[in-house]
PAFI-705231 format. One record per residue: y, x, z of N, C-alpha, C in turn. Coordinates in steps of 0.02 Angstrom, whole numbers, plus 50000, padded with zeros to 5 digits. Example, Ala and Ser with C-alpha at 12.3 -4.5 7.8 and 13.67 -1.06 7.14 Angstrom:
BEGIN
497165066050390497755061550390498355066050390;498885064250354499475068450357500025064550394;
This chain:
BEGIN
541675486356199541345491256242541015487656300;540485490556328540145487256383539885492356432;539775490156493539505494556545538765495656534;538535501856545537815503156543537485500256605;536905497056594536545494156651536265499656695;536325498756760536065503556808535415500756838;534895505056844534265503156874534295504756948;534225499856989534295500957062533675504357089;533755509957126533175513357155532925509857217;532295507557216531975504257273532395498457298;532615494357251532965488357270533705489357282;533945495557284534655496857296535015497857231;535665497257232536075498257172536215505757164;536075508457106536165515657094536885517757099;537325513557072538035515257074538285515457146;538045510857186538245510757256537955516657293;537335518657275537005524057310537325530857295;537515531757232537795538257213538545538357217;538855532557220539585532457220539895533457152;539495533457099539735534457031539835527656998;540405526656971540565520356937540615521456863;540275517156826540305517556753540985514756729;541315518656687541965516656660541905515956584;542085510056559542055509156486542515514056449;542305515956389542695520656349543385517756334;543425511256323544065508256307544555509156365;544305508656427544745509656485544985516856489;544545521556470544745528556470545295529856419;545215526856360545725527656308546395524656329;546355518956363546975515756386547315520156438;546935523256482547235527556533547535533856502;547275535956444547545541956411548215540756378;548465534556379549105533056349549685533756398;549565536956454550085537756504550655541956477;551265540556499551845544156474551945542956400;552035548356362552065547756289551385549456259;550865549056300550195550356274550005545556218;550265539456222550115534556169550385536856102;550965540256103551265542656041550845548456012;550625552856056550205558456033549545555856005;549245551056040548615548056015548715544555948;549275541055941549405537655878549495542555821;549855547955833549955553055781549285556255762;548865557455810548215560555796547765555855757;547785549455774547375544555737547615544155664;548265543755654548535543455586548375549755547;548435555455580548285561855547547555562255528;547115560055573546405560355558546235555755500;546535549755498546405545155443546625548055376;547205551355375547445554155312547035560255292;546795564055341546355569755327545725567355292;545425562155317544815559455287544955556855217;545525553355208545715550755142545795556355091;546175561555111546295567155065545645570655046;545215571655096544585575155082544155571155033;544075564755045543655560655002543945560154932;544605559054927544925558254861544885564754821;545035570454854545005576854819544295578854801;543825577254845543125578854831542885575254768;543045568854762542835565154702543185567654640;543835569354646544215571754588543955578554565;543835583054611543595589754593542885589354566;542495584954594541805584154569541805581654497;542265576954481542315574754411542545580454365;543005584454390543265589954349542745595354337;542275596054382541775601354376541215599554327;541175593254307540655591154261540865592754189;540495597254158540645599254089540165595854041;540435593853984540015590653932539545595753902;538935593753890538445598353861538655600353791;538605606853775538765609653709539485608253689;539925607553739540625606053723540945611753683;540865617853708541175623553674540875624753605;540225623453599539895624253533540185619353482;540315613253504540605608253458541315610253437;541705612953485542375615153468542355620753416;541915625453426541855631053379541645628553310;541175623953307540945621353243541505617753207;541895613753243542465610253212542975615153184;543125620353223543635625153201543375629453142;542745631053143542455634753086542495630753022;542405624153027542435619752969543145617552953;543635619952991544325618052979544505611153003;544095608153046544225601453072544605601853138;545235603753132545645604853191545785598253228;545915592953190546065586453221545465583853260;544865584753232544265582553268544165586553332;544325592953330544275597153390544765594853443;545385593353423545885590853471545685584053500;545395579853457545185573253481544625573753531;544165578553520543615579553567543885581953635;544385586253633544685588653696545055583053732;545405578953695545795573553726545345568253758;544745567453733544285562553761543905565053822;543965571453836543645574353895544115574353954;543845573854015544245573754076544245580354113;543915585454085543865591854120544495596054109;544695600054157545275604454149545185609454091;544575611754080544445616454026544615613353958;544465606853951544615603453888545365603053877;545755601753929546475601353921546775608253904;546475613553931546705620253912546575621653839;545975619853816545805620953745546245616653700;546415610653721546835606353681547525609553669;547815612353721548465615753714548405621853669;547845625453676547745631453635547655629553561;547275624253548547155622153479547795619853446;548235616653484548875614353457549305620153432;549175626253456549575632053438549205636753391;548665634453362548315638553313548765640053253;548735646053229549175648153175549775652053199;549915651553264550465655353294550205662053320;550655666553339550425673053365549955672253425;549515677153432549015676853486549345676653555;549925679953561550275679953625550485672853645;550675668853596550875661953609550285657753632;549725658753600549125655053619548905656953690;548915663453704548715665853770549175663153824;549835663053809550315660453858550195652953871;550025649353818549885642153826549275641053870;548765645253860548155644753901548305646153974;548695651453987548855653354056549285648054091;549785645554056550225640554087549855634054101;549445631954053549065625754063548565626654120;548265632554124547795633954178548125633554246;548735636154252549085635754316549235628454334;549425624454285549565617454299548935613754321;548375615454290547745612154308547525614154379;547635620354398547465622454466547895618754517;548545618154502548995614354546548775607054552;548545604354497548315597354498547685596654542;547245601654539546645601354580546815602254654;547325606154669547485607754738547975602954770;548195597854734548685593354763548415589854825;548855589554876548715586554941548235590454985;547895595654958547455599555001547845603755051;548475605055036548885608855083548965605055149;548925598455146548975594555208548385596055254;547805597255226547215598955267547335605455304;547635610355269547795616655303548305615655358;548795611355345549295609855396548985606255456;548565601355442548255597455496547785601655538;547465606755507547005611055545547365614855600;548015616155590548405619355642548805614555684;549075609255652549495604555688549095600055735;548475598455717548055594155759547955596955829;547695603155834547615606055901548285606955938;548825608355901549475609055933549705602355963;549595596955926549755590355954549325588856015;548685590756011548245589856069548495593756129;548735599856118549005603856173549645600656201;550045597756156550635594056180550425588356226;549895584856207549645579456249549395582056316;549105588056316548885591156378549465592356425;549995595156398550595596556438550895590056464;550935585056420551205578556441550785575656498;550115576156492549675573456544549785576956610;549865583456610549985587056672550665585256703;551165584156661551815581856686551745575156721;551345570656689551225564056719550875564756786;550395569356791550035570456854550515572456909;550955577256895551425579556947551925574056966;552135570156917552595564656933552255559456977;551625557856961551255552957002551135555557072;550985562057077550875564957143551515564757185;552075566057152552715566057188552895559157213;552725554057174552905547257192552375543757235;551815547057247551275543957285551295546357357;551145541857403551145543657474550495546957494;549955545357458549305548257474549005551457411;548585556457421548265559757365547595556257350;547595552457298546995548957277546865550357202;546225550257185546035551757116546315546657067;546325540357087546565535157042547305535857026;547655539557069548365540557057548475545557000;548085550957001548175556256951547715555356890;547275550456893546795549556837547125548356770;547645544156765547955543056699548215549456667;548545553756707548805559956680548255564656657;547715564956697547155569256679546815566656615;546735560056611546445557056551546865558656489;547525558256497547975559856441547865567056419;547835571656467547755578656451547085579956415;546545577056440545885578456413545765575056345;545935568656341545795564956279546205567556221;546845569056232547255571656177547015578556155;546775582556203546505589156185545895588456141;545435584156161544825583056121544995580256052;545445575356049545635572355985545965577555940;546395581655968546725586855927546225591855899;545735593755939545225598455915544795595355861;544635588955868544235585555816544615585455750;545255583655753545665583555692545695590455661;545805595655702545865602455676545225604955645;544655603555677544015605955651543845602555585;543925595955583543765592255521544215594455464;544865595255478545335597355425545195604455402;545035608955448544895615855430544275616455386;543735613155407543115613455368543195610055301;543555604255300543665600755237544075604955188;544595608355213545015612455170544615618155139;544225621655179543825627155153543295624855103;542995619155117542495616455071542805614755003;543385611455004543725609754942543945615954904;544175620954940544385627154907543805630554872;543215630254902542625633154869542445629254805;542535622654807542405618654747542925620254693;543555620854712544075622454664543945629354633;543705634054673543555640654647543035640354591;542545636054598542035635354545542325632454481;542785627554489543105624554430543555629754396;543915633654435544345638854406543925643954368;543345645654395542905650254359542695647254292;542535640854290542355637654227542935637854178;543545636654202544135636854159544245643854131;544185648854173544285655754149543745657754099;543135655654111542585657254065542685653853998;542915647553999543045643953937543625647153898;544155648953933544735652053900544545658753870;544135662753906543925669253880543485668453819;543045663553821542605662353764543005660053703;543525656053715543935653653659544335659353628;544635663553669545025669253642544565674153606;543965675253630543485679553595543305676553527;543245670053525543105666653462543665667653412;544295667253435544855668253390544905675453365;544685680253406544705687253385544115689053339;543615684853337543035686253295543205685153222;543115690053178543275689053107542845683553077;543165679353038542795673953006542405676752947;541785674052941541345676452886541475672552822;
């Protein structure tokens, strides 16, 4: 970090003229570690890092799951019409989409009562939804816990301010600055974590909703195919 250069007005130093001193951001962050502020800041940094990791990892995983192979359902129907059950199962196993895994479980139960096939589709669908939603619950937790941690830092900062005032003989800004910095920086950091986690969670949920719609559409199309009388 570095100090911003000041342009002196008419040969004078601007900082000296206005009484405003430039403070590096690193010094501000160091001052915000007063009391247990360092612990709150550390927790917020770790939480923010994991929030970003979860969002990126889930985004890539859900994006892969949403990509459906062209004419996939048509190929499955053609295989089943020709009695090529093994080829249909092999096609499903080679696909990475949740819809393919649902169809694979359903094809394995062909010849059994329709209730059994439907139950297999529903149970597999629930497992696939849980797989898509794994770790996203942390984003929901962080969206609330982040601002709460920031508020904790605010309270800690104000406690530090009162302790410094009690132990100081004179009232000076530099005496209470560390506590105020702790209160402000932790509040801002907590809000940043909460906003990023909240928006990331909602965005991922909208993506999961689209994948679930694809799964339901595929399952409905497959059950309609089984109910269709063979010619």
